[in-house]
C-alpha positions as semicolon CSV with decimal commas, in nm:
position;residue;x (nm);y (nm);z (nm)
1;M;-1,387;-1,382;-0,469
2;I;-1,086;-1,578;-0,424
3;R;-1,029;-1,633;-0,036
4;M;-0,824;-1,885;0,157
5;T;-0,991;-2,055;0,421
6;K;-1,008;-1,958;0,830
7;Q;-0,791;-2,234;0,863
8;T;-0,504;-2,173;0,607
9;D;-0,531;-1,778;0,711
10;Y;-0,482;-1,922;1,067
11;G;-0,177;-2,172;0,958
12;F;-0,025;-1,900;0,851
13;V;-0,060;-1,677;1,137
14;L;0,072;-1,980;1,343
15;L;0,382;-2,045;1,125
16;T;0,488;-1,658;1,140
17;R;0,463;-1,693;1,521
18;L;0,689;-1,978;1,495
19;A;0,939;-1,828;1,221
20;V;0,974;-1,515;1,475
21;E;1,165;-1,732;1,722
22;P;1,297;-2,002;1,504
23;G;1,501;-2,198;1,792
24;R;1,202;-2,203;2,021
25;A;0,957;-2,497;2,022
26;M;0,617;-2,390;2,152
27;N;0,332;-2,603;2,273
28;A;-0,036;-2,546;2,123
29;P;-0,200;-2,394;2,413
30;D;0,116;-2,100;2,385
31;L;0,059;-2,025;2,060
32;A;-0,334;-2,053;2,051
33;G;-0,294;-1,769;2,375
34;E;-0,015;-1,560;2,186
35;T;-0,196;-1,539;1,829
36;K;-0,521;-1,535;2,030
37;L;-0,686;-1,848;1,807
38;P;-0,909;-2,129;1,951
39;L;-0,707;-2,405;2,098
40;P;-0,912;-2,703;1,909
41;M;-0,824;-2,518;1,591
42;V;-0,459;-2,433;1,662
43;S;-0,446;-2,810;1,749
44;K;-0,564;-2,939;1,413
45;I;-0,397;-2,701;1,193
46;L;-0,043;-2,777;1,382
47;K;-0,088;-3,193;1,324
48;L;-0,188;-3,125;0,936
49;L;0,135;-2,900;0,920
50;V;0,360;-3,167;1,096
51;R;0,199;-3,421;0,840
52;Q;0,272;-3,210;0,544
53;G;0,658;-3,156;0,662
54;L;0,625;-2,765;0,747
55;L;0,649;-2,860;1,139
56;A;0,857;-3,058;1,344
57;S;0,705;-3,194;1,648
58;H;0,912;-3,223;1,965
59;R;0,787;-3,450;2,286
60;G;0,921;-3,357;2,656
61;V;0,910;-3,117;2,885
62;K;1,078;-2,856;2,628
63;G;0,881;-3,001;2,377
64;G;0,622;-2,833;2,117
65;Y;0,655;-2,742;1,752
66;A;0,937;-2,584;1,580
67;L;0,969;-2,505;1,197
68;A;1,137;-2,813;1,012
69;R;1,323;-2,589;0,801
70;P;1,438;-2,237;0,811
71;A;1,166;-1,963;0,743
72;A;1,367;-1,843;0,424
73;E;1,333;-2,177;0,262
74;I;0,970;-2,213;0,367
75;H;0,741;-2,017;0,078
76;A;0,381;-1,912;0,064
77;A;0,267;-2,139;-0,222
78;E;0,408;-2,443;-0,007
79;I;0,238;-2,318;0,285
80;L;-0,125;-2,292;0,108
81;R;-0,081;-2,648;-0,108
82;A;-0,014;-2,793;0,239
83;L;-0,343;-2,657;0,392
84;E;-0,556;-2,604;0,123
85;G;-0,441;-2,830;-0,212
86;A;-0,290;-2,724;-0,492
87;V;-0,346;-2,370;-0,625
88;A;-0,570;-2,394;-0,893
89;L;-0,810;-2,111;-0,978
90;T;-1,050;-2,330;-1,187
91;V;-1,111;-2,702;-1,177
92;C;-0,949;-2,759;-1,532
93;I;-0,619;-2,612;-1,383
94;E;-0,591;-2,892;-1,110
95;G;-0,450;-3,123;-1,369
96;S;-0,735;-3,381;-1,388
97;P;-0,845;-3,430;-1,735
98;G;-1,194;-3,461;-1,807
99;E;-1,303;-3,258;-1,490
100;C;-1,503;-3,010;-1,689
101;D;-1,756;-3,095;-1,953
102;R;-1,652;-2,798;-2,162
103;E;-1,281;-2,890;-2,155
104;P;-1,276;-3,046;-2,505
105;F;-1,381;-2,651;-2,677
106;C;-1,296;-2,448;-2,411
107;T;-1,153;-2,108;-2,543
108;V;-1,012;-1,979;-2,185
109;R;-0,834;-2,249;-2,034
110;G;-0,503;-2,147;-2,206
111;P;-0,550;-1,810;-2,038
112;W;-0,669;-1,916;-1,722
113;Q;-0,345;-2,158;-1,699
114;R;-0,135;-1,880;-1,730
115;I;-0,311;-1,650;-1,481
116;N;-0,266;-1,967;-1,228
117;K;0,078;-2,004;-1,300
118;A;0,133;-1,608;-1,241
119;V;-0,074;-1,678;-0,893
120;F;0,159;-2,000;-0,819
121;E;0,498;-1,793;-0,894
122;A;0,376;-1,487;-0,690
123;L;0,287;-1,729;-0,381
124;A;0,641;-1,918;-0,426
125;G;0,811;-1,593;-0,452
126;V;0,721;-1,512;-0,115
127;T;0,879;-1,669;0,208
128;L;0,780;-1,751;0,536
129;A;1,076;-1,511;0,657
130;E;0,929;-1,249;0,438
131;L;0,586;-1,305;0,576
132;A;0,695;-1,265;0,948
133;G;0,870;-0,970;0,880
134;E;1,234;-1,061;0,879
135;T;1,366;-0,955;0,549
136;A;1,039;-0,770;0,426
137;P;1,132;-0,498;0,261
138;R;0,998;-0,147;0,430
139;L;0,709;-0,024;0,269
140;V;0,734;0,343;0,194
141;Q;0,437;0,582;0,260
142;L;0,337;0,803;-0,070
143;G;0,273;1,170;-0,014
144;G;0,416;1,209;0,351
145;A;0,246;1,364;0,619
146;L;0,537;1,630;0,651
147;G;0,506;1,714;0,275
148;R;0,832;1,513;0,209
149;P;0,749;1,215;-0,015
150;G;0,812;0,841;0,141
151;R;0,799;1,001;0,502
152;G;0,590;0,961;0,761
153;Q;0,508;1,178;1,098
154;D;0,816;1,079;1,246
155;G;1,026;1,187;0,934
156;F;1,106;0,784;0,870
157;A;1,013;0,589;0,601
158;G;0,728;0,383;0,671
159;I;0,371;0,326;0,753
160;G;0,225;0,483;1,002
161;G;0,535;0,593;1,176
162;Q;0,696;0,272;1,196
163;G;1,055;0,324;1,261
164;S;1,045;0,575;1,571
165;A;1,171;0,472;1,919
166;G;0,810;0,463;2,053
167;S;0,640;0,245;1,792
168;Q;0,868;-0,074;1,865
169;A;0,644;-0,375;1,893
170;S;0,739;-0,710;2,079
171;P;0,826;-0,993;1,856
172;G;0,494;-1,171;1,896
173;S;0,273;-0,890;1,892
174;R;0,269;-0,795;1,518
175;I;0,109;-1,117;1,424
176;E;-0,289;-1,138;1,422
177;S;-0,555;-1,264;1,231
178;H;-0,764;-1,106;0,976
């Protein structure tokens, strides 16, 4: 199974929370409280994201952490690389020749390189703004509940009735860990 670490998952949660209010700097305790993540892990991730240039740290009374660039300019591949290292599904993809003793006669290295490239390109094609819901395309429910394709119970396109006046969430309430 290919799975990112809990630290990376939490990093995405924190970055999407900050992307919801791009002009607002938030401190670690507030971010931990709003995202319901443990403060020590939040502090560790925030420092790492500052070192990797994805966040800016501001000191003072109104200090905290904020995105270093607009969310539309930060891609999922960059976030994953900052938190986990290079996107590499196998050892031989990492770009270090000689890591695998089968390398000289391996018949699957080429196909794995294509797969790895496709995964990287997919990640590079998704921005933090999309992850935060700023520009994400609306999902359409197939075989809608009212018998009309693409319509939910409230008659609007979306999943689970999104789009009805009674289902609006506050900006920070959509973000949860998996």
